[in-house]
VEXRO-724128 format. One record per residue (C-alpha): residue number from 1; residue in three letters; x, y, z. Coordinates in Angstrom, 2 decimals. Layout:
% residues N
<rec nr="NUM" rest="Ala" u="X" v="Y" w="Z"/>
...
% end
This chain:
% residues 124
<rec nr="1" rest="Met" u="-33.54" v="-8.65" w="-18.95"/>
<rec nr="2" rest="Leu" u="-36.05" v="-8.29" w="-16.12"/>
<rec nr="3" rest="Gly" u="-36.98" v="-11.98" w="-16.28"/>
<rec nr="4" rest="Lys" u="-33.30" v="-12.87" w="-16.09"/>
<rec nr="5" rest="Lys" u="-32.88" v="-10.64" w="-13.03"/>
<rec nr="6" rest="Ile" u="-35.88" v="-12.23" w="-11.32"/>
<rec nr="7" rest="Lys" u="-34.48" v="-15.70" w="-12.00"/>
<rec nr="8" rest="Glu" u="-31.08" v="-14.65" w="-10.59"/>
<rec nr="9" rest="Leu" u="-32.73" v="-13.28" w="-7.43"/>
<rec nr="10" rest="Arg" u="-34.74" v="-16.47" w="-7.03"/>
<rec nr="11" rest="Leu" u="-31.69" v="-18.73" w="-7.41"/>
<rec nr="12" rest="Ile" u="-29.58" v="-16.59" w="-5.04"/>
<rec nr="13" rest="Ser" u="-32.39" v="-16.81" w="-2.47"/>
<rec nr="14" rest="Gly" u="-32.52" v="-20.58" w="-2.90"/>
<rec nr="15" rest="Leu" u="-36.19" v="-20.52" w="-3.86"/>
<rec nr="16" rest="Thr" u="-38.00" v="-22.55" w="-6.49"/>
<rec nr="17" rest="Gln" u="-40.55" v="-21.09" w="-8.87"/>
<rec nr="18" rest="Glu" u="-43.21" v="-22.81" w="-6.78"/>
<rec nr="19" rest="Asp" u="-41.91" v="-21.11" w="-3.60"/>
<rec nr="20" rest="Val" u="-42.07" v="-17.70" w="-5.29"/>
<rec nr="21" rest="Ala" u="-45.56" v="-18.45" w="-6.58"/>
<rec nr="22" rest="Leu" u="-46.77" v="-19.35" w="-3.08"/>
<rec nr="23" rest="Lys" u="-45.23" v="-16.23" w="-1.51"/>
<rec nr="24" rest="Thr" u="-46.59" v="-13.89" w="-4.18"/>
<rec nr="25" rest="Gly" u="-50.02" v="-15.37" w="-4.84"/>
<rec nr="26" rest="Leu" u="-49.15" v="-15.71" w="-8.52"/>
<rec nr="27" rest="Thr" u="-49.21" v="-19.01" w="-10.36"/>
<rec nr="28" rest="Gln" u="-46.06" v="-20.99" w="-10.97"/>
<rec nr="29" rest="Arg" u="-46.77" v="-20.76" w="-14.70"/>
<rec nr="30" rest="Thr" u="-46.81" v="-16.96" w="-14.44"/>
<rec nr="31" rest="Ile" u="-43.39" v="-17.01" w="-12.75"/>
<rec nr="32" rest="Gln" u="-42.10" v="-19.35" w="-15.49"/>
<rec nr="33" rest="Arg" u="-43.43" v="-17.13" w="-18.25"/>
<rec nr="34" rest="Ile" u="-41.89" v="-14.01" w="-16.69"/>
<rec nr="35" rest="Glu" u="-38.50" v="-15.67" w="-16.22"/>
<rec nr="36" rest="Asn" u="-38.54" v="-17.02" w="-19.79"/>
<rec nr="37" rest="His" u="-39.49" v="-13.61" w="-21.25"/>
<rec nr="38" rest="Glu" u="-42.75" v="-14.99" w="-22.64"/>
<rec nr="39" rest="Val" u="-44.81" v="-12.15" w="-21.15"/>
<rec nr="40" rest="Glu" u="-44.33" v="-8.57" w="-20.06"/>
<rec nr="41" rest="Pro" u="-44.93" v="-8.68" w="-16.29"/>
<rec nr="42" rest="Ser" u="-47.63" v="-6.39" w="-14.97"/>
<rec nr="43" rest="Glu" u="-46.98" v="-3.75" w="-12.34"/>
<rec nr="44" rest="Tyr" u="-48.90" v="-5.89" w="-9.83"/>
<rec nr="45" rest="Ser" u="-46.79" v="-8.98" w="-10.57"/>
<rec nr="46" rest="Leu" u="-43.58" v="-7.00" w="-10.25"/>
<rec nr="47" rest="Asn" u="-44.74" v="-5.55" w="-6.93"/>
<rec nr="48" rest="Gln" u="-45.56" v="-9.01" w="-5.59"/>
<rec nr="49" rest="Ile" u="-42.29" v="-10.56" w="-6.74"/>
<rec nr="50" rest="Gly" u="-40.31" v="-7.51" w="-5.60"/>
<rec nr="51" rest="Glu" u="-41.72" v="-7.82" w="-2.08"/>
<rec nr="52" rest="Val" u="-40.37" v="-11.37" w="-1.85"/>
<rec nr="53" rest="Phe" u="-36.84" v="-10.27" w="-2.79"/>
<rec nr="54" rest="Lys" u="-37.02" v="-6.77" w="-1.18"/>
<rec nr="55" rest="Val" u="-36.29" v="-5.14" w="-4.55"/>
<rec nr="56" rest="Asn" u="-38.21" v="-2.48" w="-6.49"/>
<rec nr="57" rest="Leu" u="-38.67" v="-4.30" w="-9.81"/>
<rec nr="58" rest="Asn" u="-40.97" v="-1.62" w="-11.21"/>
<rec nr="59" rest="Lys" u="-38.14" v="0.91" w="-10.86"/>
<rec nr="60" rest="Met" u="-35.80" v="-1.51" w="-12.65"/>
<rec nr="61" rest="Lys" u="-38.31" v="-1.89" w="-15.46"/>
<rec nr="62" rest="Leu" u="-38.68" v="1.89" w="-15.77"/>
<rec nr="63" rest="Asp" u="-34.90" v="2.35" w="-15.79"/>
<rec nr="64" rest="Glu" u="-34.59" v="-0.21" w="-18.60"/>
<rec nr="65" rest="Lys" u="-37.24" v="1.57" w="-20.66"/>
<rec nr="66" rest="Asn" u="-35.61" v="4.96" w="-20.08"/>
<rec nr="67" rest="Lys" u="-32.25" v="3.57" w="-21.21"/>
<rec nr="68" rest="Lys" u="-33.80" v="2.16" w="-24.39"/>
<rec nr="69" rest="Gln" u="-35.60" v="5.46" w="-25.04"/>
<rec nr="70" rest="Lys" u="-32.36" v="7.38" w="-24.59"/>
<rec nr="71" rest="Trp" u="-30.63" v="5.21" w="-27.22"/>
<rec nr="72" rest="Leu" u="-33.58" v="5.64" w="-29.60"/>
<rec nr="73" rest="Asn" u="-33.38" v="9.41" w="-29.16"/>
<rec nr="74" rest="Ile" u="-29.64" v="9.39" w="-29.84"/>
<rec nr="75" rest="Phe" u="-30.28" v="7.35" w="-32.99"/>
<rec nr="76" rest="Leu" u="-33.02" v="9.70" w="-34.18"/>
<rec nr="77" rest="Val" u="-30.92" v="12.80" w="-33.56"/>
<rec nr="78" rest="Ser" u="-28.01" v="11.21" w="-35.43"/>
<rec nr="79" rest="Ile" u="-30.22" v="10.40" w="-38.41"/>
<rec nr="80" rest="Ser" u="-31.62" v="13.94" w="-38.34"/>
<rec nr="81" rest="Leu" u="-28.13" v="15.42" w="-38.38"/>
<rec nr="82" rest="Leu" u="-27.14" v="13.18" w="-41.27"/>
<rec nr="83" rest="Ile" u="-30.20" v="14.32" w="-43.22"/>
<rec nr="84" rest="Ile" u="-29.43" v="17.98" w="-42.53"/>
<rec nr="85" rest="Phe" u="-25.81" v="17.44" w="-43.57"/>
<rec nr="86" rest="Asn" u="-26.95" v="15.63" w="-46.73"/>
<rec nr="87" rest="Phe" u="-29.21" v="18.52" w="-47.69"/>
<rec nr="88" rest="Ala" u="-26.59" v="21.13" w="-46.82"/>
<rec nr="89" rest="Val" u="-23.96" v="19.44" w="-48.99"/>
<rec nr="90" rest="Gly" u="-26.34" v="18.64" w="-51.82"/>
<rec nr="91" rest="Trp" u="-28.31" v="21.89" w="-51.70"/>
<rec nr="92" rest="Ser" u="-27.98" v="22.47" w="-55.44"/>
<rec nr="93" rest="Thr" u="-29.81" v="19.21" w="-56.26"/>
<rec nr="94" rest="Trp" u="-32.39" v="19.21" w="-53.47"/>
<rec nr="95" rest="Gln" u="-35.30" v="19.60" w="-55.93"/>
<rec nr="96" rest="Glu" u="-34.46" v="16.21" w="-57.42"/>
<rec nr="97" rest="Asp" u="-34.43" v="14.51" w="-54.02"/>
<rec nr="98" rest="Trp" u="-37.32" v="16.31" w="-52.28"/>
<rec nr="99" rest="Tyr" u="-38.99" v="12.98" w="-51.44"/>
<rec nr="100" rest="Val" u="-36.18" v="12.11" w="-49.00"/>
<rec nr="101" rest="Leu" u="-37.26" v="14.72" w="-46.48"/>
<rec nr="102" rest="Pro" u="-40.81" v="13.40" w="-45.87"/>
<rec nr="103" rest="Ala" u="-39.50" v="9.82" w="-45.98"/>
<rec nr="104" rest="Trp" u="-37.32" v="10.58" w="-42.94"/>
<rec nr="105" rest="Phe" u="-39.63" v="13.08" w="-41.26"/>
<rec nr="106" rest="Phe" u="-42.37" v="10.55" w="-40.44"/>
<rec nr="107" rest="Pro" u="-40.20" v="7.95" w="-38.67"/>
<rec nr="108" rest="Ile" u="-38.53" v="10.70" w="-36.66"/>
<rec nr="109" rest="Leu" u="-41.89" v="12.17" w="-35.70"/>
<rec nr="110" rest="Ala" u="-43.20" v="8.72" w="-34.75"/>
<rec nr="111" rest="Gly" u="-40.13" v="7.94" w="-32.66"/>
<rec nr="112" rest="Val" u="-40.63" v="11.10" w="-30.65"/>
<rec nr="113" rest="Ser" u="-44.41" v="11.06" w="-30.38"/>
<rec nr="114" rest="Ile" u="-45.18" v="7.39" w="-29.66"/>
<rec nr="115" rest="Pro" u="-43.62" v="7.30" w="-26.16"/>
<rec nr="116" rest="Tyr" u="-45.36" v="10.61" w="-25.38"/>
<rec nr="117" rest="Phe" u="-48.69" v="9.22" w="-26.59"/>
<rec nr="118" rest="Lys" u="-48.33" v="6.04" w="-24.53"/>
<rec nr="119" rest="Lys" u="-47.44" v="8.00" w="-21.41"/>
<rec nr="120" rest="Asn" u="-50.43" v="10.31" w="-21.76"/>
<rec nr="121" rest="Arg" u="-52.76" v="7.45" w="-22.55"/>
<rec nr="122" rest="Lys" u="-51.78" v="5.59" w="-19.36"/>
<rec nr="123" rest="Asp" u="-52.37" v="8.70" w="-17.25"/>
<rec nr="124" rest="Lys" u="-56.00" v="8.96" w="-18.31"/>
% end
């Protein structure tokens, strides 16, 4: 989505990829790859491109990630509630299906801990 937004800004401004490359100090190929979603643009690249269009692209990128994380959290909470409901309704047979709990626990734990781990790792 970010590459699409950059392309839209470039076309609205009447600039070519070569013009953007010259103004940013990036290569034309880098601009192409960003616009075609072939690479995840670095913070530096987004700063350079954002200066050309007077837009904070790093904030846009962060907002996109936060939105995706929010939907992942909603999904994980929904799955957790379904598991709790399943165990509450089927309490009398839970010994037969004990393996279901760890099978769902690990993906839920990973979904919550991975973004936290990445954030802390970047800070160091």
